[in-house]
NUPADO-268093 format. One record per residue: z, x, y of N, C-alpha, C, CB in turn; residue number from 1. Coordinates in nm, 3 decimals, always signed. Glycine has a CB too. Layout:
<nodes>
[node [Z,X,Y],[Z,X,Y],[Z,X,Y],[Z,X,Y],NUM]
...
</nodes>
This chain:
<nodes>
[node [+6.028,+2.598,+5.964],[+6.021,+2.496,+5.862],[+5.883,+2.432,+5.861],[+6.129,+2.391,+5.885],1]
[node [+5.829,+2.404,+5.980],[+5.697,+2.345,+5.991],[+5.592,+2.455,+5.976],[+5.679,+2.271,+6.125],2]
[node [+5.490,+2.428,+5.894],[+5.386,+2.527,+5.869],[+5.252,+2.470,+5.915],[+5.381,+2.568,+5.719],3]
[node [+5.181,+2.544,+5.997],[+5.053,+2.498,+6.048],[+4.944,+2.533,+5.947],[+5.022,+2.561,+6.188],4]
[node [+4.857,+2.435,+5.915],[+4.750,+2.455,+5.817],[+4.616,+2.456,+5.888],[+4.753,+2.345,+5.710],5]
[node [+4.531,+2.544,+5.844],[+4.397,+2.555,+5.900],[+4.299,+2.469,+5.819],[+4.351,+2.704,+5.901],6]
[node [+4.214,+2.394,+5.884],[+4.106,+2.315,+5.824],[+4.151,+2.239,+5.699],[+3.988,+2.405,+5.790],7]
[node [+4.092,+2.274,+5.584],[+4.122,+2.206,+5.458],[+4.237,+2.273,+5.383],[+3.999,+2.203,+5.369],8]
[node [+4.302,+2.370,+5.444],[+4.406,+2.441,+5.371],[+4.523,+2.350,+5.335],[+4.456,+2.559,+5.454],9]
[node [+4.544,+2.242,+5.411],[+4.651,+2.149,+5.374],[+4.621,+2.085,+5.239],[+4.669,+2.041,+5.484],10]
[node [+4.493,+2.057,+5.214],[+4.455,+1.997,+5.086],[+4.468,+2.098,+4.973],[+4.310,+1.942,+5.091],11]
[node [+4.438,+2.223,+5.003],[+4.458,+2.327,+4.901],[+4.606,+2.339,+4.866],[+4.403,+2.464,+4.951],12]
[node [+4.689,+2.333,+4.970],[+4.834,+2.342,+4.948],[+4.883,+2.222,+4.866],[+4.909,+2.351,+5.083],13]
[node [+4.831,+2.103,+4.895],[+4.869,+1.983,+4.821],[+4.825,+1.994,+4.674],[+4.806,+1.856,+4.886],14]
[node [+4.707,+2.047,+4.649],[+4.660,+2.068,+4.511],[+4.752,+2.165,+4.437],[+4.515,+2.122,+4.511],15]
[node [+4.791,+2.274,+4.505],[+4.881,+2.371,+4.444],[+5.015,+2.306,+4.411],[+4.901,+2.491,+4.538],16]
[node [+5.066,+2.227,+4.503],[+5.193,+2.158,+4.480],[+5.183,+2.063,+4.360],[+5.236,+2.081,+4.606],17]
[node [+5.072,+1.990,+4.351],[+5.052,+1.898,+4.238],[+5.048,+1.974,+4.106],[+4.922,+1.817,+4.257],18]
[node [+4.977,+2.086,+4.101],[+4.970,+2.168,+3.979],[+5.109,+2.218,+3.940],[+4.874,+2.287,+3.999],19]
[node [+5.184,+2.267,+4.038],[+5.319,+2.316,+4.010],[+5.409,+2.205,+3.957],[+5.381,+2.375,+4.136],20]
[node [+5.400,+2.087,+4.015],[+5.482,+1.975,+3.968],[+5.442,+1.934,+3.827],[+5.469,+1.854,+4.064],21]
[node [+5.313,+1.932,+3.796],[+5.268,+1.899,+3.661],[+5.320,+1.999,+3.560],[+5.114,+1.894,+3.655],22]
[node [+5.314,+2.128,+3.593],[+5.367,+2.230,+3.503],[+5.517,+2.210,+3.480],[+5.341,+2.370,+3.559],23]
[node [+5.589,+2.182,+3.586],[+5.733,+2.159,+3.574],[+5.761,+2.038,+3.485],[+5.796,+2.139,+3.713],24]
[node [+5.694,+1.926,+3.511],[+5.718,+1.804,+3.434],[+5.682,+1.824,+3.287],[+5.636,+1.687,+3.493],25]
[node [+5.571,+1.891,+3.260],[+5.529,+1.914,+3.122],[+5.624,+2.005,+3.047],[+5.390,+1.971,+3.118],26]
[node [+5.675,+2.107,+3.115],[+5.757,+2.207,+3.048],[+5.903,+2.166,+3.036],[+5.748,+2.336,+3.121],27]
[node [+5.957,+2.098,+3.136],[+6.101,+2.079,+3.140],[+6.148,+1.935,+3.134],[+6.154,+2.141,+3.261],28]
[node [+6.056,+1.840,+3.135],[+6.097,+1.700,+3.131],[+6.012,+1.624,+3.030],[+6.085,+1.635,+3.271],29]
[node [+6.032,+1.649,+2.899],[+5.950,+1.583,+2.798],[+5.964,+1.431,+2.801],[+5.986,+1.633,+2.662],30]
[node [+6.078,+1.378,+2.844],[+6.094,+1.233,+2.848],[+6.001,+1.170,+2.951],[+6.240,+1.196,+2.879],31]
[node [+5.965,+1.243,+3.055],[+5.871,+1.190,+3.155],[+5.733,+1.174,+3.093],[+5.865,+1.282,+3.278],32]
[node [+5.695,+1.268,+3.006],[+5.566,+1.257,+2.937],[+5.569,+1.140,+2.840],[+5.532,+1.387,+2.863],33]
[node [+5.677,+1.124,+2.765],[+5.684,+1.024,+2.660],[+5.671,+0.883,+2.716],[+5.814,+1.036,+2.584],34]
[node [+5.718,+0.861,+2.839],[+5.713,+0.727,+2.893],[+5.571,+0.687,+2.932],[+5.805,+0.715,+3.012],35]
[node [+5.482,+0.783,+2.950],[+5.346,+0.751,+2.991],[+5.270,+0.679,+2.880],[+5.272,+0.877,+3.031],36]
[node [+5.289,+0.718,+2.756],[+5.221,+0.658,+2.643],[+5.320,+0.641,+2.530],[+5.099,+0.743,+2.598],37]
[node [+5.313,+0.528,+2.462],[+5.400,+0.507,+2.348],[+5.355,+0.596,+2.234],[+5.400,+0.357,+2.305],38]
[node [+5.449,+0.656,+2.165],[+5.419,+0.737,+2.048],[+5.489,+0.673,+1.931],[+5.462,+0.886,+2.066],39]
[node [+5.423,+0.662,+1.822],[+5.283,+0.697,+1.798],[+5.188,+0.586,+1.840],[+5.262,+0.730,+1.651],40]
[node [+5.061,+0.622,+1.859],[+4.959,+0.523,+1.892],[+4.939,+0.432,+1.771],[+4.825,+0.592,+1.934],41]
[node [+4.931,+0.302,+1.797],[+4.922,+0.202,+1.690],[+4.806,+0.107,+1.718],[+5.054,+0.123,+1.677],42]
[node [+4.732,+0.073,+1.613],[+4.631,-0.033,+1.618],[+4.672,-0.140,+1.518],[+4.487,+0.023,+1.588],43]
[node [+4.647,-0.266,+1.552],[+4.677,-0.378,+1.463],[+4.556,-0.469,+1.462],[+4.806,-0.455,+1.507],44]
[node [+4.499,-0.491,+1.343],[+4.388,-0.584,+1.325],[+4.432,-0.690,+1.228],[+4.259,-0.512,+1.276],45]
[node [+4.373,-0.807,+1.240],[+4.399,-0.907,+1.138],[+4.274,-0.987,+1.108],[+4.512,-0.999,+1.182],46]
[node [+4.267,-1.032,+0.984],[+4.163,-1.123,+0.941],[+4.235,-1.248,+0.891],[+4.070,-1.060,+0.829],47]
[node [+4.163,-1.337,+0.830],[+4.224,-1.460,+0.782],[+4.327,-1.434,+0.672],[+4.117,-1.554,+0.730],48]
[node [+4.307,-1.328,+0.593],[+4.394,-1.307,+0.477],[+4.485,-1.184,+0.483],[+4.311,-1.297,+0.357],49]
[node [+4.473,-1.100,+0.586],[+4.561,-0.984,+0.595],[+4.564,-0.926,+0.736],[+4.517,-0.876,+0.497],50]
[node [+4.667,-0.845,+0.760],[+4.675,-0.764,+0.882],[+4.671,-0.618,+0.838],[+4.807,-0.796,+0.965],51]
[node [+4.613,-0.534,+0.920],[+4.607,-0.391,+0.891],[+4.660,-0.318,+1.015],[+4.460,-0.344,+0.855],52]
[node [+4.757,-0.230,+0.992],[+4.814,-0.149,+1.098],[+4.777,-0.004,+1.070],[+4.969,-0.167,+1.108],53]
[node [+4.725,+0.066,+1.172],[+4.702,+0.210,+1.160],[+4.786,+0.278,+1.267],[+4.550,+0.246,+1.176],54]
[node [+4.844,+0.392,+1.228],[+4.936,+0.464,+1.315],[+4.898,+0.611,+1.313],[+5.084,+0.443,+1.271],55]
[node [+4.875,+0.671,+1.431],[+4.844,+0.813,+1.440],[+4.973,+0.892,+1.444],[+4.758,+0.843,+1.566],56]
[node [+4.999,+0.968,+1.337],[+5.122,+1.046,+1.329],[+5.095,+1.187,+1.276],[+5.225,+0.975,+1.240],57]
[node [+5.011,+1.265,+1.344],[+4.985,+1.401,+1.296],[+5.113,+1.483,+1.292],[+4.881,+1.470,+1.385],58]
[node [+5.128,+1.560,+1.187],[+5.244,+1.646,+1.174],[+5.367,+1.578,+1.117],[+5.278,+1.703,+1.305],59]
[node [+5.360,+1.448,+1.088],[+5.473,+1.376,+1.031],[+5.454,+1.372,+0.879],[+5.485,+1.231,+1.090],60]
[node [+5.559,+1.409,+0.807],[+5.554,+1.410,+0.662],[+5.593,+1.273,+0.607],[+5.646,+1.520,+0.605],61]
[node [+5.542,+1.242,+0.490],[+5.570,+1.116,+0.423],[+5.720,+1.091,+0.409],[+5.504,+1.113,+0.285],62]
[node [+5.794,+1.195,+0.376],[+5.939,+1.181,+0.358],[+6.014,+1.155,+0.489],[+5.995,+1.306,+0.293],63]
[node [+5.948,+1.177,+0.603],[+6.011,+1.157,+0.733],[+5.980,+1.019,+0.791],[+5.965,+1.264,+0.830],64]
[node [+5.924,+0.928,+0.709],[+5.888,+0.794,+0.753],[+5.978,+0.689,+0.689],[+5.742,+0.764,+0.720],65]
[node [+6.006,+0.584,+0.765],[+6.082,+0.469,+0.717],[+6.010,+0.345,+0.770],[+6.234,+0.473,+0.763],66]
[node [+5.958,+0.263,+0.680],[+5.884,+0.143,+0.718],[+5.962,+0.022,+0.670],[+5.739,+0.144,+0.659],67]
[node [+5.993,-0.069,+0.763],[+6.072,-0.188,+0.730],[+5.995,-0.313,+0.773],[+6.211,-0.183,+0.799],68]
[node [+6.004,-0.417,+0.689],[+5.945,-0.546,+0.721],[+6.055,-0.650,+0.716],[+5.829,-0.580,+0.622],69]
[node [+6.078,-0.716,+0.828],[+6.179,-0.821,+0.837],[+6.112,-0.944,+0.897],[+6.303,-0.776,+0.922],70]
[node [+6.089,-1.045,+0.815],[+6.017,-1.163,+0.862],[+5.878,-1.125,+0.906],[+6.093,-1.230,+0.978],71]
[node [+5.845,-1.152,+1.031],[+5.712,-1.116,+1.083],[+5.718,-0.993,+1.174],[+5.652,-1.233,+1.159],72]
[node [+5.822,-0.910,+1.155],[+5.840,-0.791,+1.238],[+5.830,-0.665,+1.151],[+5.976,-0.795,+1.312],73]
[node [+5.740,-0.576,+1.189],[+5.721,-0.448,+1.120],[+5.779,-0.338,+1.207],[+5.569,-0.421,+1.090],74]
[node [+5.866,-0.255,+1.148],[+5.927,-0.144,+1.219],[+5.890,-0.014,+1.148],[+6.081,-0.160,+1.228],75]
[node [+5.840,+0.081,+1.225],[+5.802,+0.212,+1.172],[+5.888,+0.315,+1.242],[+5.648,+0.241,+1.192],76]
[node [+5.969,+0.388,+1.165],[+6.054,+0.493,+1.220],[+6.016,+0.625,+1.154],[+6.206,+0.462,+1.197],77]
[node [+6.037,+0.731,+1.227],[+6.009,+0.862,+1.171],[+6.051,+0.972,+1.265],[+5.863,+0.875,+1.138],78]
[node [+6.013,+1.093,+1.226],[+6.042,+1.207,+1.313],[+5.934,+1.312,+1.294],[+6.182,+1.266,+1.282],79]
[node [+5.911,+1.386,+1.401],[+5.815,+1.496,+1.396],[+5.888,+1.620,+1.444],[+5.688,+1.467,+1.483],80]
[node [+5.878,+1.727,+1.365],[+5.944,+1.853,+1.399],[+5.867,+1.926,+1.508],[+5.956,+1.941,+1.274],81]
[node [+5.939,+2.004,+1.590],[+5.869,+2.081,+1.694],[+5.781,+2.188,+1.632],[+5.970,+2.145,+1.791],82]
[node [+5.681,+2.230,+1.708],[+5.592,+2.338,+1.664],[+5.672,+2.467,+1.649],[+5.475,+2.358,+1.763],83]
[node [+5.631,+2.550,+1.553],[+5.691,+2.682,+1.537],[+5.622,+2.777,+1.636],[+5.677,+2.734,+1.389],84]
[node [+5.695,+2.816,+1.739],[+5.640,+2.908,+1.838],[+5.740,+3.022,+1.859],[+5.609,+2.835,+1.975],85]
[node [+5.690,+3.130,+1.912],[+5.776,+3.246,+1.938],[+5.885,+3.208,+2.037],[+5.693,+3.365,+1.992],86]
[node [+6.002,+3.266,+2.020],[+6.118,+3.233,+2.103],[+6.096,+3.259,+2.251],[+6.238,+3.312,+2.056],87]
[node [+6.021,+3.361,+2.284],[+5.999,+3.397,+2.424],[+5.868,+3.341,+2.480],[+6.000,+3.548,+2.438],88]
[node [+5.803,+3.250,+2.408],[+5.677,+3.192,+2.454],[+5.701,+3.099,+2.573],[+5.606,+3.115,+2.339],89]
[node [+5.609,+3.103,+2.668],[+5.617,+3.019,+2.788],[+5.510,+2.911,+2.776],[+5.599,+3.104,+2.920],90]
[node [+5.548,+2.782,+2.779],[+5.445,+2.677,+2.767],[+5.358,+2.668,+2.892],[+5.511,+2.541,+2.741],91]
[node [+5.229,+2.656,+2.871],[+5.136,+2.634,+2.982],[+5.094,+2.488,+2.986],[+5.012,+2.726,+2.968],92]
[node [+5.099,+2.423,+2.870],[+5.070,+2.280,+2.861],[+5.142,+2.230,+2.736],[+4.914,+2.250,+2.854],93]
[node [+5.214,+2.121,+2.751],[+5.290,+2.068,+2.638],[+5.282,+1.916,+2.643],[+5.439,+2.118,+2.640],94]
[node [+5.191,+1.858,+2.563],[+5.170,+1.715,+2.562],[+5.219,+1.649,+2.433],[+5.025,+1.685,+2.583],95]
[node [+5.222,+1.724,+2.322],[+5.264,+1.668,+2.195],[+5.416,+1.663,+2.190],[+5.208,+1.749,+2.077],96]
[node [+5.469,+1.544,+2.174],[+5.613,+1.528,+2.165],[+5.663,+1.555,+2.024],[+5.653,+1.389,+2.208],97]
[node [+5.793,+1.565,+2.011],[+5.855,+1.579,+1.880],[+5.988,+1.507,+1.883],[+5.873,+1.730,+1.840],98]
[node [+6.048,+1.493,+1.765],[+6.175,+1.423,+1.756],[+6.158,+1.287,+1.690],[+6.237,+1.407,+1.893],99]
[node [+6.257,+1.202,+1.709],[+6.260,+1.069,+1.648],[+6.168,+0.972,+1.724],[+6.404,+1.014,+1.646],100]
[node [+6.107,+0.878,+1.650],[+6.029,+0.772,+1.713],[+6.050,+0.642,+1.636],[+5.879,+0.809,+1.718],101]
[node [+6.030,+0.533,+1.706],[+6.037,+0.399,+1.647],[+5.932,+0.312,+1.714],[+6.179,+0.336,+1.663],102]
[node [+5.852,+0.242,+1.636],[+5.759,+0.142,+1.687],[+5.787,+0.012,+1.614],[+5.610,+0.187,+1.670],103]
[node [+5.797,-0.097,+1.687],[+5.822,-0.228,+1.629],[+5.709,-0.321,+1.673],[+5.961,-0.284,+1.672],104]
[node [+5.648,-0.387,+1.576],[+5.536,-0.477,+1.603],[+5.566,-0.615,+1.548],[+5.406,-0.422,+1.543],105]
[node [+5.531,-0.716,+1.625],[+5.539,-0.852,+1.574],[+5.403,-0.885,+1.514],[+5.577,-0.955,+1.688],106]
[node [+5.404,-0.924,+1.388],[+5.281,-0.952,+1.316],[+5.229,-1.092,+1.351],[+5.303,-0.939,+1.164],107]
[node [+5.097,-1.114,+1.337],[+5.040,-1.243,+1.376],[+5.071,-1.358,+1.281],[+4.892,-1.229,+1.389],108]
[node [+5.128,-1.327,+1.162],[+5.160,-1.430,+1.064],[+5.258,-1.373,+0.962],[+5.033,-1.482,+0.994],109]
[node [+5.324,-1.461,+0.883],[+5.413,-1.411,+0.776],[+5.331,-1.340,+0.668],[+5.494,-1.527,+0.713],110]
[node [+5.391,-1.240,+0.605],[+5.319,-1.163,+0.502],[+5.394,-1.168,+0.369],[+5.301,-1.017,+0.546],111]
[node [+5.321,-1.136,+0.263],[+5.379,-1.123,+0.128],[+5.441,-0.984,+0.120],[+5.269,-1.145,+0.014],112]
[node [+5.570,-0.973,+0.144],[+5.635,-0.842,+0.156],[+5.622,-0.757,+0.029],[+5.782,-0.860,+0.188],113]
[node [+5.620,-0.819,-0.088],[+5.611,-0.740,-0.211],[+5.470,-0.685,-0.236],[+5.654,-0.823,-0.330],114]
[node [+5.373,-0.728,-0.158],[+5.235,-0.680,-0.175],[+5.191,-0.585,-0.063],[+5.140,-0.798,-0.181],115]
[node [+5.282,-0.549,+0.027],[+5.249,-0.458,+0.136],[+5.220,-0.320,+0.079],[+5.364,-0.452,+0.241],116]
[node [+5.116,-0.255,+0.130],[+5.073,-0.124,+0.081],[+5.061,-0.029,+0.200],[+4.937,-0.135,+0.005],117]
[node [+5.122,+0.090,+0.190],[+5.116,+0.189,+0.298],[+5.069,+0.323,+0.241],[+5.254,+0.205,+0.367],118]
[node [+4.974,+0.386,+0.312],[+4.921,+0.516,+0.270],[+4.914,+0.608,+0.391],[+4.781,+0.501,+0.204],119]
[node [+4.945,+0.735,+0.369],[+4.936,+0.837,+0.474],[+4.828,+0.936,+0.434],[+5.074,+0.909,+0.495],120]
[node [+4.727,+0.950,+0.521],[+4.618,+1.042,+0.490],[+4.570,+1.106,+0.620],[+4.501,+0.970,+0.417],121]
[node [+4.566,+1.238,+0.621],[+4.515,+1.316,+0.736],[+4.580,+1.276,+0.867],[+4.364,+1.298,+0.748],122]
[node [+4.712,+1.252,+0.865],[+4.785,+1.221,+0.987],[+4.773,+1.077,+1.035],[+4.739,+1.310,+1.094],123]
[node [+4.712,+0.990,+0.954],[+4.699,+0.849,+0.990],[+4.767,+0.765,+0.882],[+4.550,+0.808,+1.006],124]
[node [+4.864,+0.685,+0.924],[+4.932,+0.592,+0.835],[+4.856,+0.460,+0.840],[+5.083,+0.573,+0.874],125]
[node [+4.823,+0.406,+0.724],[+4.754,+0.278,+0.717],[+4.837,+0.182,+0.633],[+4.610,+0.294,+0.657],126]
[node [+4.870,+0.067,+0.691],[+4.954,-0.032,+0.624],[+4.875,-0.162,+0.612],[+5.088,-0.055,+0.701],127]
[node [+4.860,-0.210,+0.488],[+4.793,-0.337,+0.461],[+4.900,-0.442,+0.436],[+4.695,-0.326,+0.339],128]
[node [+4.893,-0.551,+0.508],[+4.994,-0.656,+0.503],[+4.926,-0.789,+0.469],[+5.072,-0.667,+0.638],129]
[node [+4.925,-0.829,+0.340],[+4.859,-0.953,+0.301],[+4.932,-1.075,+0.357],[+4.851,-0.963,+0.149],130]
[node [+4.857,-1.170,+0.404],[+4.912,-1.293,+0.459],[+4.981,-1.374,+0.349],[+4.802,-1.378,+0.528],131]
[node [+5.095,-1.432,+0.382],[+5.169,-1.513,+0.285],[+5.084,-1.633,+0.244],[+5.305,-1.561,+0.345],132]
[node [+5.082,-1.661,+0.114],[+4.998,-1.770,+0.064],[+5.036,-1.904,+0.126],[+5.008,-1.779,-0.087],133]
[node [+5.164,-1.927,+0.152],[+5.204,-2.055,+0.211],[+5.157,-2.071,+0.356],[+5.355,-2.068,+0.205],134]
[node [+5.113,-1.961,+0.418],[+5.068,-1.965,+0.557],[+4.916,-1.958,+0.569],[+5.131,-1.852,+0.635],135]
[node [+4.847,-1.945,+0.454],[+4.701,-1.934,+0.456],[+4.638,-2.064,+0.505],[+4.647,-1.898,+0.316],136]
[node [+4.532,-2.054,+0.584],[+4.462,-2.176,+0.626],[+4.407,-2.250,+0.504],[+4.348,-2.142,+0.725],137]
[node [+4.420,-2.379,+0.505],[+4.368,-2.462,+0.394],[+4.262,-2.556,+0.449],[+4.482,-2.542,+0.324],138]
[node [+4.159,-2.574,+0.371],[+4.056,-2.671,+0.407],[+4.105,-2.807,+0.360],[+3.916,-2.634,+0.343],139]
[node [+4.098,-2.903,+0.449],[+4.143,-3.038,+0.417],[+4.021,-3.126,+0.409],[+4.244,-3.091,+0.523],140]
[node [+4.008,-3.191,+0.294],[+3.893,-3.280,+0.276],[+3.921,-3.415,+0.341],[+3.860,-3.298,+0.123],141]
[node [+3.817,-3.475,+0.387],[+3.828,-3.604,+0.454],[+3.768,-3.709,+0.359],[+3.755,-3.604,+0.595],142]
[node [+3.844,-3.815,+0.336],[+3.793,-3.922,+0.249],[+3.760,-4.044,+0.333],[+3.895,-3.959,+0.139],143]
[node [+3.679,-4.127,+0.280],[+3.636,-4.248,+0.348],[+3.735,-4.360,+0.321],[+3.494,-4.289,+0.303],144]
[node [+3.756,-4.450,+0.417],[+3.845,-4.563,+0.400],[+3.774,-4.684,+0.340],[+3.908,-4.599,+0.532],145]
[node [+3.647,-4.679,+0.316],[+3.571,-4.795,+0.262],[+3.607,-4.826,+0.122],[+3.424,-4.769,+0.268],146]
</nodes>
C-alpha cells in the first residue's frame, strides 16, 4: 500500500493526481464547475439617470430569454443548449456550461419599467434601465430669510 518515492517523484505523482482529478471534475461533475463562477457573467453600471446591465450569454437565442422587472429587482432567465458533438466523443476539457440559468440583480434605484430597453448582439445582452423620474435627484434652491 505504501509506495516509496525517489527525489522529486512524489511531486510528479501529485501533479499527475491533480491533472486526473481536474479531468474527472470537468468531464463528470458539471455542477462543480458551475459553482466556481456565476453564469452568466453580469456587469451593472449606473449614472444619475440610468442603469445599464450587460450579460455575456454566447450561444443563447433571443427566444430562450425571459427578463422580468419587479420593483428594483431585475431577473434574467434563459437556457443554453449543449454543443452538438459526436456521440462517442471524449471530452478533454469542458468549461462551457449548458442548461437553465437565472441571475437576479437588485438595482441601485427604481426604474421606469415601460422605458426599459433590451438588445442582444453578438452574445451580449444589454439592458438600459432609465431611473424613475420621481427618484431623480433634484436641485433645491436656497432662499434668503431677509
